[in-house]
C-alpha atoms as an extended CHARMM CRD file, in Angstrom:
* protein
*
       273  EXT
         1         1  MET       CA             94.2680000000       88.2340000000       86.4190000000  PROA      1               0.0000000000
         2         2  ALA       CA             91.6210000000       86.0540000000       88.0960000000  PROA      2               0.0000000000
         3         3  PHE       CA             89.2180000000       87.5770000000       90.6040000000  PROA      3               0.0000000000
         4         4  GLU       CA             90.0630000000       87.0160000000       94.2660000000  PROA      4               0.0000000000
         5         5  LEU       CA             87.0680000000       85.2400000000       95.8030000000  PROA      5               0.0000000000
         6         6  MET       CA             86.1650000000       85.7960000000       99.4900000000  PROA      6               0.0000000000
         7         7  TYR       CA             83.8880000000       83.7590000000      101.7140000000  PROA      7               0.0000000000
         8         8  ILE       CA             82.8630000000       84.4900000000      105.3230000000  PROA      8               0.0000000000
         9         9  THR       CA             82.8900000000       81.6840000000      107.8900000000  PROA      9               0.0000000000
        10        10  ASN       CA             84.2650000000       80.8050000000      111.3120000000  PROA      10              0.0000000000
        11        11  ARG       CA             83.7200000000       77.0600000000      110.8420000000  PROA      11              0.0000000000
        12        12  THR       CA             86.8090000000       75.0040000000      110.0550000000  PROA      12              0.0000000000
        13        13  ASP       CA             84.8700000000       72.4050000000      108.0420000000  PROA      13              0.0000000000
        14        14  VAL       CA             83.2580000000       75.1050000000      105.9030000000  PROA      14              0.0000000000
        15        15  ALA       CA             86.6010000000       76.8590000000      105.4810000000  PROA      15              0.0000000000
        16        16  LEU       CA             88.1740000000       73.6410000000      104.2220000000  PROA      16              0.0000000000
        17        17  ALA       CA             85.3240000000       73.1020000000      101.7480000000  PROA      17              0.0000000000
        18        18  ALA       CA             85.6840000000       76.6970000000      100.5320000000  PROA      18              0.0000000000
        19        19  GLU       CA             89.4360000000       76.3250000000      100.1160000000  PROA      19              0.0000000000
        20        20  ALA       CA             88.9780000000       73.0630000000       98.1980000000  PROA      20              0.0000000000
        21        21  ALA       CA             86.4090000000       74.7950000000       95.9720000000  PROA      21              0.0000000000
        22        22  GLY       CA             88.9890000000       77.4050000000       94.9840000000  PROA      22              0.0000000000
        23        23  VAL       CA             88.1130000000       80.3020000000       97.2850000000  PROA      23              0.0000000000
        24        24  ASP       CA             91.1250000000       82.6000000000       97.6650000000  PROA      24              0.0000000000
        25        25  ARG       CA             90.2870000000       84.1260000000      101.0390000000  PROA      25              0.0000000000
        26        26  ILE       CA             88.4950000000       82.8500000000      104.1110000000  PROA      26              0.0000000000
        27        27  TRP       CA             87.0380000000       85.7860000000      105.9980000000  PROA      27              0.0000000000
        28        28  VAL       CA             86.6180000000       85.9110000000      109.7700000000  PROA      28              0.0000000000
        29        29  ASP       CA             84.4090000000       88.8140000000      110.8390000000  PROA      29              0.0000000000
        30        30  LEU       CA             85.0240000000       90.4900000000      114.2060000000  PROA      30              0.0000000000
        31        31  GLU       CA             83.0250000000       93.6490000000      113.5290000000  PROA      31              0.0000000000
        32        32  THR       CA             80.2890000000       94.2810000000      116.0890000000  PROA      32              0.0000000000
        33        33  LEU       CA             80.6190000000       97.9210000000      117.1830000000  PROA      33              0.0000000000
        34        34  GLY       CA             77.5870000000       99.8980000000      115.9870000000  PROA      34              0.0000000000
        35        35  LYS       CA             76.5520000000       97.2480000000      113.4620000000  PROA      35              0.0000000000
        36        36  GLU       CA             73.3850000000       96.0360000000      115.1700000000  PROA      36              0.0000000000
        37        37  GLU       CA             71.9400000000       99.5400000000      115.4400000000  PROA      37              0.0000000000
        38        38  ARG       CA             73.0720000000      100.5640000000      111.9440000000  PROA      38              0.0000000000
        39        39  GLN       CA             71.5400000000       97.5490000000      110.1880000000  PROA      39              0.0000000000
        40        40  LYS       CA             68.6090000000       96.7710000000      112.4860000000  PROA      40              0.0000000000
        41        41  ASN       CA             65.9670000000       97.2450000000      109.7710000000  PROA      41              0.0000000000
        42        42  PHE       CA             67.9020000000       95.5050000000      107.0010000000  PROA      42              0.0000000000
        43        43  ASP       CA             68.2160000000       91.8670000000      105.9750000000  PROA      43              0.0000000000
        44        44  SER       CA             71.9380000000       91.5870000000      106.5850000000  PROA      44              0.0000000000
        45        45  VAL       CA             74.2210000000       89.0130000000      108.1670000000  PROA      45              0.0000000000
        46        46  LYS       CA             75.6470000000       89.9400000000      111.5620000000  PROA      46              0.0000000000
        47        47  SER       CA             78.5170000000       87.6260000000      112.3950000000  PROA      47              0.0000000000
        48        48  HSD       CA             79.5270000000       86.5880000000      115.8980000000  PROA      48              0.0000000000
        49        49  HSD       CA             83.0930000000       85.5340000000      115.2820000000  PROA      49              0.0000000000
        50        50  SER       CA             85.9390000000       85.7330000000      117.7820000000  PROA      50              0.0000000000
        51        51  LEU       CA             89.6980000000       86.1860000000      117.9470000000  PROA      51              0.0000000000
        52        52  GLU       CA             89.9210000000       82.4710000000      118.7580000000  PROA      52              0.0000000000
        53        53  ASP       CA             88.2100000000       81.6830000000      115.4440000000  PROA      53              0.0000000000
        54        54  ILE       CA             91.1400000000       83.2930000000      113.6050000000  PROA      54              0.0000000000
        55        55  ALA       CA             93.6300000000       80.8270000000      115.0530000000  PROA      55              0.0000000000
        56        56  ALA       CA             91.2850000000       77.8900000000      114.4690000000  PROA      56              0.0000000000
        57        57  ILE       CA             90.7210000000       78.7560000000      110.8000000000  PROA      57              0.0000000000
        58        58  LYS       CA             94.4060000000       79.5250000000      110.2320000000  PROA      58              0.0000000000
        59        59  SER       CA             95.3760000000       76.1010000000      111.5710000000  PROA      59              0.0000000000
        60        60  VAL       CA             93.4840000000       74.2620000000      108.8180000000  PROA      60              0.0000000000
        61        61  LEU       CA             94.2390000000       76.4250000000      105.7730000000  PROA      61              0.0000000000
        62        62  THR       CA             96.9890000000       75.4110000000      103.3650000000  PROA      62              0.0000000000
        63        63  LYS       CA             96.3270000000       77.6120000000      100.3200000000  PROA      63              0.0000000000
        64        64  SER       CA             93.6940000000       80.2580000000      101.0470000000  PROA      64              0.0000000000
        65        65  LYS       CA             94.6220000000       83.5160000000      102.7530000000  PROA      65              0.0000000000
        66        66  LEU       CA             92.9720000000       84.4740000000      106.0310000000  PROA      66              0.0000000000
        67        67  GLN       CA             91.1800000000       87.8220000000      105.9560000000  PROA      67              0.0000000000
        68        68  VAL       CA             89.8670000000       89.4380000000      109.1410000000  PROA      68              0.0000000000
        69        69  ARG       CA             87.4750000000       92.3620000000      109.4390000000  PROA      69              0.0000000000
        70        70  VAL       CA             88.1910000000       94.1190000000      112.7100000000  PROA      70              0.0000000000
        71        71  ASN       CA             86.0850000000       96.8080000000      114.3520000000  PROA      71              0.0000000000
        72        72  PRO       CA             86.1870000000      100.4660000000      113.2990000000  PROA      72              0.0000000000
        73        73  VAL       CA             88.9970000000      102.4000000000      114.9820000000  PROA      73              0.0000000000
        74        74  TYR       CA             88.2980000000      102.6350000000      118.7500000000  PROA      74              0.0000000000
        75        75  GLU       CA             90.2180000000      102.6000000000      122.0210000000  PROA      75              0.0000000000
        76        76  GLY       CA             90.7620000000       98.8520000000      121.8210000000  PROA      76              0.0000000000
        77        77  SER       CA             91.8910000000       98.7490000000      118.1840000000  PROA      77              0.0000000000
        78        78  GLU       CA             95.5940000000       98.2980000000      118.8010000000  PROA      78              0.0000000000
        79        79  ALA       CA             95.1050000000       95.2660000000      121.0480000000  PROA      79              0.0000000000
        80        80  GLU       CA             92.5220000000       93.7670000000      118.6770000000  PROA      80              0.0000000000
        81        81  ILE       CA             94.7850000000       94.2400000000      115.6470000000  PROA      81              0.0000000000
        82        82  ASP       CA             97.8200000000       92.8240000000      117.4460000000  PROA      82              0.0000000000
        83        83  GLN       CA             95.9050000000       89.7220000000      118.5300000000  PROA      83              0.0000000000
        84        84  ALA       CA             94.3730000000       89.2090000000      115.0850000000  PROA      84              0.0000000000
        85        85  ILE       CA             97.8460000000       89.2720000000      113.5250000000  PROA      85              0.0000000000
        86        86  THR       CA             99.2910000000       87.0100000000      116.2290000000  PROA      86              0.0000000000
        87        87  ASN       CA             96.4760000000       84.5260000000      115.6020000000  PROA      87              0.0000000000
        88        88  GLY       CA             97.2750000000       84.3700000000      111.8860000000  PROA      88              0.0000000000
        89        89  ALA       CA             95.5030000000       87.1380000000      109.9330000000  PROA      89              0.0000000000
        90        90  ASP       CA             97.0790000000       87.7250000000      106.5150000000  PROA      90              0.0000000000
        91        91  ILE       CA             94.7980000000       90.6120000000      105.5590000000  PROA      91              0.0000000000
        92        92  LEU       CA             93.0890000000       93.0860000000      107.9020000000  PROA      92              0.0000000000
        93        93  MET       CA             89.9650000000       94.9440000000      106.8210000000  PROA      93              0.0000000000
        94        94  LEU       CA             88.9490000000       98.3180000000      108.2930000000  PROA      94              0.0000000000
        95        95  PRO       CA             85.1940000000       99.0230000000      108.1300000000  PROA      95              0.0000000000
        96        96  MET       CA             83.1200000000      102.1880000000      108.6000000000  PROA      96              0.0000000000
        97        97  PHE       CA             85.9630000000      104.7320000000      108.4450000000  PROA      97              0.0000000000
        98        98  LYS       CA             85.0530000000      108.3480000000      107.7210000000  PROA      98              0.0000000000
        99        99  THR       CA             88.3240000000      110.2650000000      107.9090000000  PROA      99              0.0000000000
       100       100  VAL       CA             91.8880000000      110.1870000000      106.6470000000  PROA      100             0.0000000000
       101       101  THR       CA             93.0480000000      110.1870000000      110.2660000000  PROA      101             0.0000000000
       102       102  GLU       CA             91.2700000000      106.8860000000      110.9900000000  PROA      102             0.0000000000
       103       103  VAL       CA             92.9060000000      105.2740000000      107.9710000000  PROA      103             0.0000000000
       104       104  GLU       CA             96.3420000000      106.5920000000      108.9430000000  PROA      104             0.0000000000
       105       105  LYS       CA             95.9300000000      105.2680000000      112.5020000000  PROA      105             0.0000000000
       106       106  PHE       CA             94.8740000000      101.8640000000      111.1950000000  PROA      106             0.0000000000
       107       107  VAL       CA             97.8160000000      101.6270000000      108.7880000000  PROA      107             0.0000000000
       108       108  ASP       CA            100.1850000000      102.6320000000      111.6000000000  PROA      108             0.0000000000
       109       109  MET       CA             98.7620000000      100.0110000000      113.9580000000  PROA      109             0.0000000000
       110       110  VAL       CA             99.0510000000       97.2600000000      111.3510000000  PROA      110             0.0000000000
       111       111  ASN       CA            102.5910000000       98.4630000000      110.6740000000  PROA      111             0.0000000000
       112       112  GLY       CA            103.2320000000       96.2800000000      107.6460000000  PROA      112             0.0000000000
       113       113  ARG       CA            102.5220000000       93.0100000000      109.4720000000  PROA      113             0.0000000000
       114       114  ALA       CA             99.4840000000       92.2070000000      107.3050000000  PROA      114             0.0000000000
       115       115  LYS       CA             97.8990000000       93.5990000000      104.1780000000  PROA      115             0.0000000000
       116       116  VAL       CA             95.6030000000       96.5850000000      104.6850000000  PROA      116             0.0000000000
       117       117  LEU       CA             92.1440000000       96.4060000000      103.0920000000  PROA      117             0.0000000000
       118       118  LEU       CA             89.7940000000       99.3700000000      103.4420000000  PROA      118             0.0000000000
       119       119  LEU       CA             86.0540000000       98.6760000000      103.3650000000  PROA      119             0.0000000000
       120       120  LEU       CA             84.5970000000      101.8930000000      101.9520000000  PROA      120             0.0000000000
       121       121  GLU       CA             80.9950000000      102.0680000000      103.1390000000  PROA      121             0.0000000000
       122       122  THR       CA             80.2700000000      105.6280000000      104.3200000000  PROA      122             0.0000000000
       123       123  ARG       CA             79.3840000000      108.7880000000      102.4090000000  PROA      123             0.0000000000
       124       124  GLU       CA             82.0400000000      110.6420000000      104.3560000000  PROA      124             0.0000000000
       125       125  ALA       CA             84.7480000000      108.2900000000      103.0480000000  PROA      125             0.0000000000
       126       126  GLU       CA             83.2750000000      108.4070000000       99.5490000000  PROA      126             0.0000000000
       127       127  GLU       CA             83.5290000000      112.2040000000       99.4970000000  PROA      127             0.0000000000
       128       128  ILE       CA             87.2360000000      112.1840000000      100.4120000000  PROA      128             0.0000000000
       129       129  ILE       CA             88.3340000000      109.0850000000       98.5100000000  PROA      129             0.0000000000
       130       130  ASP       CA             91.0160000000      111.0750000000       96.6830000000  PROA      130             0.0000000000
       131       131  ASP       CA             92.6400000000      112.0370000000       99.9960000000  PROA      131             0.0000000000
       132       132  ILE       CA             92.1910000000      108.5890000000      101.5390000000  PROA      132             0.0000000000
       133       133  SER       CA             93.7850000000      106.8170000000       98.5890000000  PROA      133             0.0000000000
       134       134  GLU       CA             96.9200000000      108.9410000000       99.0330000000  PROA      134             0.0000000000
       135       135  VAL       CA             97.6390000000      107.3430000000      102.4180000000  PROA      135             0.0000000000
       136       136  LYS       CA            100.7510000000      105.1770000000      102.1840000000  PROA      136             0.0000000000
       137       137  GLY       CA            100.2820000000      101.5430000000      103.1890000000  PROA      137             0.0000000000
       138       138  ILE       CA             96.8540000000      100.8520000000      101.6590000000  PROA      138             0.0000000000
       139       139  ASP       CA             96.9490000000       97.5870000000       99.7270000000  PROA      139             0.0000000000
       140       140  GLU       CA             93.3220000000       97.3000000000       98.6100000000  PROA      140             0.0000000000
       141       141  ILE       CA             89.9010000000       98.9560000000       98.7870000000  PROA      141             0.0000000000
       142       142  HSD       CA             86.5190000000       97.2260000000       98.7690000000  PROA      142             0.0000000000
       143       143  ILE       CA             83.3300000000       99.1740000000       98.0870000000  PROA      143             0.0000000000
       144       144  GLY       CA             80.7600000000       97.9230000000      100.5890000000  PROA      144             0.0000000000
       145       145  LEU       CA             77.3570000000       98.3690000000       98.9710000000  PROA      145             0.0000000000
       146       146  ASN       CA             75.2060000000       97.4230000000      101.9660000000  PROA      146             0.0000000000
       147       147  ASP       CA             76.2090000000      100.1060000000      104.4620000000  PROA      147             0.0000000000
       148       148  LEU       CA             76.9830000000      102.6250000000      101.7200000000  PROA      148             0.0000000000
       149       149  HSD       CA             73.4320000000      102.4160000000      100.3870000000  PROA      149             0.0000000000
       150       150  ILE       CA             72.1440000000      102.8660000000      103.9540000000  PROA      150             0.0000000000
       151       151  SER       CA             74.3650000000      105.9340000000      104.2210000000  PROA      151             0.0000000000
       152       152  HSD       CA             72.7740000000      107.2580000000      101.0150000000  PROA      152             0.0000000000
       153       153  HSD       CA             69.2270000000      106.4830000000      102.2810000000  PROA      153             0.0000000000
       154       154  LEU       CA             68.5330000000      104.2830000000       99.2590000000  PROA      154             0.0000000000
       155       155  ASP       CA             66.0390000000      101.4190000000       99.0700000000  PROA      155             0.0000000000
       156       156  PHE       CA             68.1860000000       98.8390000000       97.2400000000  PROA      156             0.0000000000
       157       157  MET       CA             71.9390000000       98.5250000000       97.5520000000  PROA      157             0.0000000000
       158       158  PHE       CA             72.5220000000       97.9370000000       93.8470000000  PROA      158             0.0000000000
       159       159  GLU       CA             71.1050000000      101.3820000000       93.0570000000  PROA      159             0.0000000000
       160       160  LEU       CA             74.6610000000      102.5240000000       93.7610000000  PROA      160             0.0000000000
       161       161  MET       CA             75.7700000000      100.6840000000       90.6130000000  PROA      161             0.0000000000
       162       162  ILE       CA             73.5000000000      102.7320000000       88.3350000000  PROA      162             0.0000000000
       163       163  ASN       CA             73.3080000000      106.1730000000       89.9880000000  PROA      163             0.0000000000
       164       164  GLY       CA             76.9500000000      107.1350000000       89.4360000000  PROA      164             0.0000000000
       165       165  VAL       CA             78.2850000000      106.4400000000       92.9260000000  PROA      165             0.0000000000
       166       166  VAL       CA             80.1190000000      103.1950000000       92.1120000000  PROA      166             0.0000000000
       167       167  ASP       CA             81.1550000000      104.5330000000       88.6950000000  PROA      167             0.0000000000
       168       168  GLY       CA             82.7690000000      107.5750000000       90.3070000000  PROA      168             0.0000000000
       169       169  LEU       CA             84.5120000000      105.6320000000       93.0500000000  PROA      169             0.0000000000
       170       170  CYS       CA             85.8860000000      103.0320000000       90.6370000000  PROA      170             0.0000000000
       171       171  GLU       CA             87.2460000000      105.7020000000       88.3200000000  PROA      171             0.0000000000
       172       172  LYS       CA             89.0850000000      107.4290000000       91.1600000000  PROA      172             0.0000000000
       173       173  ILE       CA             90.4570000000      104.2080000000       92.6620000000  PROA      173             0.0000000000
       174       174  ARG       CA             91.5900000000      102.9300000000       89.2500000000  PROA      174             0.0000000000
       175       175  LYS       CA             93.5220000000      106.1380000000       88.6640000000  PROA      175             0.0000000000
       176       176  LYS       CA             95.4240000000      105.5380000000       91.9080000000  PROA      176             0.0000000000
       177       177  GLY       CA             96.3300000000      102.0200000000       90.7960000000  PROA      177             0.0000000000
       178       178  ILE       CA             94.8810000000      100.4270000000       93.9600000000  PROA      178             0.0000000000
       179       179  PRO       CA             93.3040000000       96.9510000000       93.5280000000  PROA      179             0.0000000000
       180       180  PHE       CA             89.6210000000       97.0520000000       94.4670000000  PROA      180             0.0000000000
       181       181  GLY       CA             86.4400000000       95.0620000000       94.7850000000  PROA      181             0.0000000000
       182       182  ILE       CA             82.7080000000       95.7920000000       94.7500000000  PROA      182             0.0000000000
       183       183  GLY       CA             80.1350000000       94.1850000000       97.0330000000  PROA      183             0.0000000000
       184       184  GLY       CA             79.2030000000       90.5360000000       96.6970000000  PROA      184             0.0000000000
       185       185  ILE       CA             77.3990000000       88.1290000000       94.4020000000  PROA      185             0.0000000000
       186       186  ALA       CA             75.0610000000       85.1560000000       94.5840000000  PROA      186             0.0000000000
       187       187  ALA       CA             75.5610000000       82.0450000000       92.4570000000  PROA      187             0.0000000000
       188       188  LEU       CA             75.3010000000       82.5570000000       88.7090000000  PROA      188             0.0000000000
       189       189  GLY       CA             71.6800000000       82.5950000000       87.5970000000  PROA      189             0.0000000000
       190       190  GLN       CA             70.5030000000       83.5610000000       91.0780000000  PROA      190             0.0000000000
       191       191  GLY       CA             69.7690000000       86.7330000000       93.0080000000  PROA      191             0.0000000000
       192       192  THR       CA             67.0950000000       89.4350000000       92.8390000000  PROA      192             0.0000000000
       193       193  LEU       CA             69.4900000000       91.1480000000       90.4780000000  PROA      193             0.0000000000
       194       194  PRO       CA             71.1180000000       88.2690000000       88.5460000000  PROA      194             0.0000000000
       195       195  ALA       CA             74.6630000000       87.5670000000       89.7110000000  PROA      195             0.0000000000
       196       196  ASP       CA             75.7840000000       87.2370000000       86.0850000000  PROA      196             0.0000000000
       197       197  MET       CA             74.9490000000       90.9030000000       85.4780000000  PROA      197             0.0000000000
       198       198  ILE       CA             76.6670000000       92.1070000000       88.6470000000  PROA      198             0.0000000000
       199       199  PHE       CA             79.8200000000       90.1260000000       87.8950000000  PROA      199             0.0000000000
       200       200  ALA       CA             79.9660000000       91.4290000000       84.3080000000  PROA      200             0.0000000000
       201       201  GLU       CA             79.6580000000       95.0030000000       85.5670000000  PROA      201             0.0000000000
       202       202  ASP       CA             82.3930000000       94.3380000000       88.1410000000  PROA      202             0.0000000000
       203       203  TRP       CA             84.5990000000       93.0630000000       85.3190000000  PROA      203             0.0000000000
       204       204  LYS       CA             83.9220000000       96.1530000000       83.2080000000  PROA      204             0.0000000000
       205       205  GLN       CA             84.8510000000       98.4300000000       86.1210000000  PROA      205             0.0000000000
       206       206  GLY       CA             88.2550000000       96.7710000000       86.5060000000  PROA      206             0.0000000000
       207       207  CYS       CA             87.3100000000       95.1060000000       89.7770000000  PROA      207             0.0000000000
       208       208  SER       CA             89.5680000000       92.2310000000       90.8660000000  PROA      208             0.0000000000
       209       209  ARG       CA             87.9270000000       90.7590000000       93.9680000000  PROA      209             0.0000000000
       210       210  VAL       CA             84.3950000000       89.9080000000       95.0590000000  PROA      210             0.0000000000
       211       211  ILE       CA             82.5800000000       88.4610000000       98.0680000000  PROA      211             0.0000000000
       212       212  LEU       CA             80.6970000000       85.1860000000       97.6470000000  PROA      212             0.0000000000
       213       213  SER       CA             77.5550000000       86.0980000000       99.5780000000  PROA      213             0.0000000000
       214       214  ARG       CA             75.0870000000       83.9040000000      101.4210000000  PROA      214             0.0000000000
       215       215  GLY       CA             73.1590000000       83.8440000000       98.1190000000  PROA      215             0.0000000000
       216       216  PHE       CA             76.1360000000       82.0820000000       96.5580000000  PROA      216             0.0000000000
       217       217  ILE       CA             75.9960000000       79.1600000000       98.9580000000  PROA      217             0.0000000000
       218       218  GLN       CA             75.1320000000       78.4710000000      102.5870000000  PROA      218             0.0000000000
       219       219  PRO       CA             76.4390000000       75.6250000000      104.7570000000  PROA      219             0.0000000000
       220       220  GLU       CA             74.1780000000       72.6060000000      105.1910000000  PROA      220             0.0000000000
       221       221  GLU       CA             74.2110000000       69.4160000000      107.2510000000  PROA      221             0.0000000000
       222       222  ASP       CA             75.4000000000       67.2810000000      104.3400000000  PROA      222             0.0000000000
       223       223  MET       CA             78.9440000000       68.6110000000      104.1250000000  PROA      223             0.0000000000
       224       224  GLU       CA             79.8860000000       66.2930000000      101.2850000000  PROA      224             0.0000000000
       225       225  ARG       CA             77.1030000000       67.7100000000       99.1380000000  PROA      225             0.0000000000
       226       226  PHE       CA             77.9100000000       71.2510000000      100.2780000000  PROA      226             0.0000000000
       227       227  ALA       CA             81.5560000000       70.8580000000       99.2080000000  PROA      227             0.0000000000
       228       228  LYS       CA             80.5150000000       69.4170000000       95.8360000000  PROA      228             0.0000000000
       229       229  VAL       CA             78.0180000000       72.1870000000       95.0680000000  PROA      229             0.0000000000
       230       230  PHE       CA             80.4640000000       74.8570000000       96.2760000000  PROA      230             0.0000000000
       231       231  LYS       CA             83.1480000000       73.5700000000       93.9000000000  PROA      231             0.0000000000
       232       232  GLU       CA             80.7180000000       73.4280000000       90.9810000000  PROA      232             0.0000000000
       233       233  ARG       CA             79.5210000000       76.9870000000       91.5540000000  PROA      233             0.0000000000
       234       234  VAL       CA             83.0440000000       78.3680000000       91.8060000000  PROA      234             0.0000000000
       235       235  GLN       CA             83.9610000000       76.5660000000       88.5770000000  PROA      235             0.0000000000
       236       236  ASP       CA             80.8810000000       78.0320000000       86.8800000000  PROA      236             0.0000000000
       237       237  LEU       CA             81.9870000000       81.4810000000       88.0120000000  PROA      237             0.0000000000
       238       238  ARG       CA             85.5310000000       80.9110000000       86.7490000000  PROA      238             0.0000000000
       239       239  ASN       CA             84.2010000000       79.7710000000       83.3740000000  PROA      239             0.0000000000
       240       240  TYR       CA             81.9900000000       82.8510000000       83.1400000000  PROA      240             0.0000000000
       241       241  GLU       CA             84.9150000000       85.0490000000       84.1680000000  PROA      241             0.0000000000
       242       242  LYS       CA             86.9660000000       83.6000000000       81.3190000000  PROA      242             0.0000000000
       243       243  SER       CA             84.1400000000       84.2340000000       78.8390000000  PROA      243             0.0000000000
       244       244  LEU       CA             83.9660000000       87.9050000000       79.8440000000  PROA      244             0.0000000000
       245       245  SER       CA             87.4990000000       88.4570000000       78.5550000000  PROA      245             0.0000000000
       246       246  GLU       CA             86.1660000000       87.6810000000       75.0720000000  PROA      246             0.0000000000
       247       247  LYS       CA             83.1560000000       90.0320000000       75.2110000000  PROA      247             0.0000000000
       248       248  LYS       CA             82.9850000000       93.2800000000       73.2550000000  PROA      248             0.0000000000
       249       249  LYS       CA             82.1510000000       96.7470000000       74.5380000000  PROA      249             0.0000000000
       250       250  ASP       CA             78.5210000000       96.5530000000       73.4100000000  PROA      250             0.0000000000
       251       251  PHE       CA             77.9410000000       93.4670000000       75.6050000000  PROA      251             0.0000000000
       252       252  PHE       CA             78.8820000000       95.4370000000       78.7290000000  PROA      252             0.0000000000
       253       253  GLU       CA             76.8620000000       98.4730000000       77.6510000000  PROA      253             0.0000000000
       254       254  SER       CA             73.8010000000       96.2900000000       77.0970000000  PROA      254             0.0000000000
       255       255  ASN       CA             74.3800000000       94.5510000000       80.4410000000  PROA      255             0.0000000000
       256       256  LYS       CA             74.4180000000       97.9140000000       82.2480000000  PROA      256             0.0000000000
       257       257  GLU       CA             71.1630000000       98.9720000000       80.5730000000  PROA      257             0.0000000000
       258       258  GLN       CA             69.4830000000       95.6990000000       81.5430000000  PROA      258             0.0000000000
       259       259  MET       CA             70.7490000000       96.0990000000       85.1160000000  PROA      259             0.0000000000
       260       260  LYS       CA             69.3540000000       99.6160000000       85.2410000000  PROA      260             0.0000000000
       261       261  ALA       CA             65.8980000000       98.4830000000       84.1000000000  PROA      261             0.0000000000
       262       262  ILE       CA             65.7750000000       95.6220000000       86.6210000000  PROA      262             0.0000000000
       263       263  ILE       CA             67.0040000000       97.7780000000       89.5190000000  PROA      263             0.0000000000
       264       264  GLU       CA             64.5310000000      100.5570000000       88.7560000000  PROA      264             0.0000000000
       265       265  ASN       CA             61.7080000000       98.0100000000       88.6200000000  PROA      265             0.0000000000
       266       266  ILE       CA             62.7640000000       96.4680000000       91.9570000000  PROA      266             0.0000000000
       267       267  VAL       CA             62.8770000000       99.8920000000       93.6200000000  PROA      267             0.0000000000
       268       268  GLU       CA             59.5340000000      100.9560000000       92.1530000000  PROA      268             0.0000000000
       269       269  SER       CA             57.8560000000       97.6700000000       93.1460000000  PROA      269             0.0000000000
       270       270  GLY       CA             59.2090000000       98.0510000000       96.6700000000  PROA      270             0.0000000000
       271       271  ARG       CA             57.7450000000      101.5340000000       96.9980000000  PROA      271             0.0000000000
       272       272  LYS       CA             54.3210000000      100.3310000000       95.8710000000  PROA      272             0.0000000000
       273       273  ALA       CA             54.3070000000       97.3860000000       98.2660000000  PROA      273             0.0000000000
């Protein structure tokens, strides 16, 4: 089964270009609570999307699903979830949860009106993943490397892919039969840690969805060129995805060893800087 590709935007023109390029999900990001403080010293994207953006994006999509990340469970969650669904959300993502109770509340508030996607990005959630994955009504889980590596006090988010954390989570989620994703990727051939390596490791883990990060492509003034490049890069990724199905076990083992060496070098270089 082909990977589900996700791309974050609240611009209708960018959403249309992404859909035409073959992106499966356009992602509107409402999360703001606690994010600024949590990520203040990290090079991360902090979106400023709105409930109105959901309706605007939904109105132009014909094939791609609309995914919305809401805020962590708080006193206004029910109203926010209701409005997101009313405005057209097909999939709702819960970030920064730490307890089974939060997940149960979220599932109850969604009440089957949209798919439920959990964004696992805290150590607390990691430690009780077995209990969380027993909650009825969870459709998918995505392992969020950025906040999870902050939670682990690590220097580089991809350390989680070589220190056993991602391995352990994937094994447990696979056993529950829940579709899952891991972090995001840049365009093939790009990234501090090459996207090709990350994608191959995702494939090996049994991952079935991935975020196309700002390193994959960023909007530009020339929308015609943007749409063309976007389509080419998605096609490159699809071709690489197809090639992975023909690779043997030793390819993936070698890929993991190469990843480990690069990640360790990045971390060590960062500490010396």
